[in-house]
C-alpha positions in Angstrom: 18.2 -13.6 -49.7 14.4 -12.6 -51.0 13.5 -15.3 -49.3 14.9 -14.4 -46.0 13.5 -10.8 -46.5 10.1 -12.2 -46.9 10.3 -14.2 -43.7 12.1 -11.3 -41.5 9.9 -8.3 -42.8 6.5 -9.8 -41.4 8.0 -10.2 -38.1 9.8 -6.9 -37.8 6.3 -5.4 -38.5 4.7 -7.5 -36.2 7.0 -6.5 -33.4 6.8 -3.1 -34.5 3.1 -3.3 -34.3 3.5 -5.1 -30.9 5.5 -2.7 -29.6 3.4 0.5 -30.4 0.6 -1.5 -29.1 2.1 -2.5 -26.0 3.2 1.7 -25.6 -0.4 2.7 -26.4 -1.9 0.3 -23.7 -0.5 0.7 -20.3 -0.6 -2.1 -18.2 -2.9 -1.1 -15.5 -1.5 -1.5 -11.8 -4.0 -0.9 -8.9 -2.0 -0.4 -5.8 -2.6 0.4 -2.1 -1.9 4.3 -1.5 1.2 3.7 1.0 2.8 2.5 -2.1 2.3 5.5 -4.2 6.0 7.3 -3.9 7.8 3.8 -4.3 5.5 2.2 -7.1 5.6 5.8 -9.1 9.2 5.7 -9.2 9.5 1.8 -9.8 7.3 1.7 -12.8 9.1 4.7 -14.1 12.4 2.5 -14.4 9.9 -0.3 -15.9 8.8 2.0 -18.4 12.5 3.0 -19.3 13.8 -0.6 -19.7 11.0 -2.4 -21.2 9.0 0.4 -23.2 5.8 -0.8 -21.7 3.7 1.8 -19.9 2.2 1.4 -16.7 -1.3 3.0 -15.6 -1.3 3.6 -11.9 -4.5 3.5 -9.6 -3.6 4.3 -5.9 -6.1 3.4 -3.2 -7.4 1.4 -0.1 -6.6 -2.1 -0.8 -10.0 -3.2 -0.1 -11.7 -0.7 -1.9 -9.8 -1.3 -4.9 -10.5 -5.1 -4.6 -14.4 -4.4 -4.7 -13.7 -2.3 -7.6 -11.9 -5.2 -9.5 -14.8 -7.6 -8.8 -16.9 -5.4 -10.2 -15.4 -5.5 -13.6 -12.6 -2.6 -13.6 -9.9 -3.4 -15.9 -6.8 -3.8 -13.5 -4.2 -6.3 -14.7 -1.9 -6.2 -11.3 -2.8 -5.8 -8.0 -0.3 -4.8 -5.4 -2.3 -4.8 -1.9 -0.8 -4.0 1.5 -2.0 -7.1 2.7 -2.3 -11.1 1.4 -5.9 -11.4 2.0 -7.2 -9.1 -0.5 -5.3 -10.4 -3.6 -5.8 -14.0 -2.4 -9.4 -13.6 -2.4 -9.2 -12.8 -6.1 -7.0 -15.5 -6.7 -9.6 -17.9 -5.4 -12.5 -16.2 -7.3 -10.5 -17.4 -10.3 -8.8 -15.2 -13.2 -5.9 -14.1 -11.1 -2.4 -16.0 -10.3 -1.6 -16.8 -6.6 0.0 -13.6 -4.7 3.7 -13.4 -3.8 4.8 -11.5 -1.0 7.1 -8.1 -2.3 7.2 -6.0 0.5 7.1 -5.7 4.3 6.0 -2.7 6.5 5.5 -2.2 10.4 3.1 -0.2 12.2 3.9 3.3 14.0 2.1 5.9 15.9 2.0 9.6 14.7 1.6 12.1 17.7 0.4 15.7 17.7 3.0 18.1 19.0 0.6 18.6 22.2 1.5 14.4 23.0 4.3 13.5 25.0 4.8 9.5 24.6 7.5 7.1 24.0 7.4 3.4 22.8 7.2 2.1 26.4 4.2 4.4 27.5 2.7 4.1 24.1 -0.3 2.0 25.4 -1.1 4.0 28.3 -1.2 7.2 26.4 -3.8 5.9 23.7 -5.8 4.4 26.8 -6.0 8.0 28.2 -9.6 9.3 28.1 -8.5 12.3 26.4 -6.2 11.2 23.8 -8.1 10.5 20.3 -6.8 7.6 18.6 -7.1 7.9 14.6 -6.8 4.9 12.4 -7.8 3.8 8.7 -10.9 1.8 8.2 -10.6 -1.9 8.6 -11.9 -4.3 5.6 -11.7 -1.7 3.3 -8.1 -0.8 4.2 -5.6 -3.2 5.6 -3.8 -0.1 7.6 -6.9 -0.4 9.8 -7.1 -4.2 10.2 -3.5 -3.7 11.3 -4.6 -1.3 13.6 -7.4 -3.5 15.4 -4.8 -6.5 15.5 -2.7 -3.8 17.8 -5.4 -3.6 20.1 -6.1 -7.1 20.0 -2.5 -7.6 21.2 -3.0 -4.7 23.6 -5.8 -6.6 25.5 -3.3 -9.4 26.2 -1.2 -7.4 28.2 -3.7 -5.2 29.8 -7.4 -6.7 29.8 -10.1 -4.3 28.5 -7.7 -2.5 26.6 -9.2 -3.8 23.3 -12.8 -2.8 24.3 -11.6 1.0 25.3 -9.7 1.2 22.0 -12.4 -0.2 19.7 -14.6 2.2 21.2 -12.6 5.3 20.9 -10.7 4.7 17.4 -11.7 7.3 14.8 -11.8 5.8 11.2 -10.7 8.7 9.7 -9.0 7.5 6.3 -9.3 4.4 3.7 -13.0 4.6 3.5 -15.0 5.0 0.8 -16.2 8.3 2.0 -13.1 9.7 3.9 -12.0 12.9 3.3 -9.3 13.5 0.8 -6.3 15.7 1.4 -5.5 18.8 -1.0 -3.3 17.6 -3.8 0.8 17.0 -2.8 -0.2 16.7 1.0 0.2 13.4 3.0 -3.2 12.3 4.2 -1.7 11.6 7.7 -0.1 14.9 8.1 -3.2 16.7 6.8 -5.3 14.9 9.2 -3.0 15.7 12.1 -2.8 19.2 11.3 -6.3 19.7 11.1 -6.3 18.3 14.6 -8.6 15.3 14.0 -6.7 13.0 16.1 -4.0 13.3 18.8 -2.2 10.0 17.9 -2.7 7.8 14.7 -1.6 4.2 14.1 -0.4 4.0 10.6 2.2 2.4 8.5 5.8 3.3 9.3 6.4 4.3 5.9 3.3 6.4 5.7 4.3 7.9 9.1 7.8 8.9 8.0 6.2 10.6 4.6 3.8 12.5 7.2 6.7 14.1 9.4 8.6 15.3 6.0 5.2 17.0 5.5 4.8 18.2 8.8 8.1 18.1 10.7 6.2 19.0 14.3 4.8 15.3 14.6 6.4 12.8 16.4 7.0 9.3 15.5 6.5 6.5 18.3 7.9 3.1 17.6 5.7 0.3 18.4 7.0 -2.3 20.9 7.5 -5.4 20.0 4.5 -6.8 21.9 2.4 -5.0 20.3 3.8 -4.5 16.9 2.1 -6.1 13.8 3.9 -6.9 10.5 2.5 -6.1 7.3 3.1 -8.4 4.2 2.2 -6.8 0.8 1.2 -9.2 -1.8 0.9 -8.8 -5.6 -0.9 -10.6 -8.2 -1.5 -10.5 -12.2 -4.3 -11.6 -14.2 -3.8 -14.9 -15.6 -2.5 -15.3 -19.1 -1.3 -11.8 -19.3 2.2 -11.8 -20.5 2.6 -7.8 -20.2 1.1 -8.1 -16.6 3.3 -11.1 -15.6 6.2 -8.9 -16.8 5.4 -6.2 -14.4 5.3 -8.7 -11.7 8.4 -10.3 -12.1 9.9 -6.4 -12.0 8.6 -5.8 -8.6 10.3 -8.9 -7.4 13.5 -8.3 -8.8 16.3 -6.7 -6.9 16.5 -3.5 -8.8 12.9 -2.9 -7.6 13.5 -4.2 -4.3 16.2 -1.5 -4.0 13.7 0.9 -4.8 11.1 -0.3 -2.3 13.8 -0.5 0.4 14.9 3.2 -0.2 11.1 4.1 0.7 11.4 2.4 3.9 10.0 -1.1 3.2 11.3 -4.2 4.1 12.2 -7.1 1.9 10.3 -10.5 2.2 
């Protein structure tokens, strides 16, 4: 009996120290801003089930990747595209990203704008309509908006040049203005009258309309639609980070993402 105790007690002490260390050292999750509500709930469930705490940092995926490349201590990176986590993996030290969520593009319209999906392109091309977007390269939402513009060119030659010239990059940049606490970025921008329509993720559009019910959400027709694939990656050799990634890919976490409007891969 004494011999077994001499074996078990050090193990128990080691486990307790490991558990305490895990709770004292949150896994640092850097994630796209469009995931804020979903991942806040999802990681709360993860913490309750595992005892492992999670530190959350949200922002534009391209800007987050740049911060990670400069040495910030992210352990898990959940991006609104696959390109940014793939670039980390290619540079070394990060796992190959997995697709964990899908999104689509929608267009928010101010109360003064009358539009429908079949008239969306014509509305956006009107000279007096200000088109808001996020910032390409810094934020995948901006990249997806420009892909939508390229698809518009196929339907109507000359559309890309017009949209490229008139688009206002209002969010997602390093110097983009921040909304007041608790406000949807997109509802705030539209409420401030900075754009007449705004091209963004459908999940963002729904959240914006909850904040500002007078806004209209215009569905993007299939010929213009761009699918957004969200990728997640972890630091190589980091067990806690790998555990969090596995949870994000699990059915309970996928149910949370679905609740917030994301599609399943």
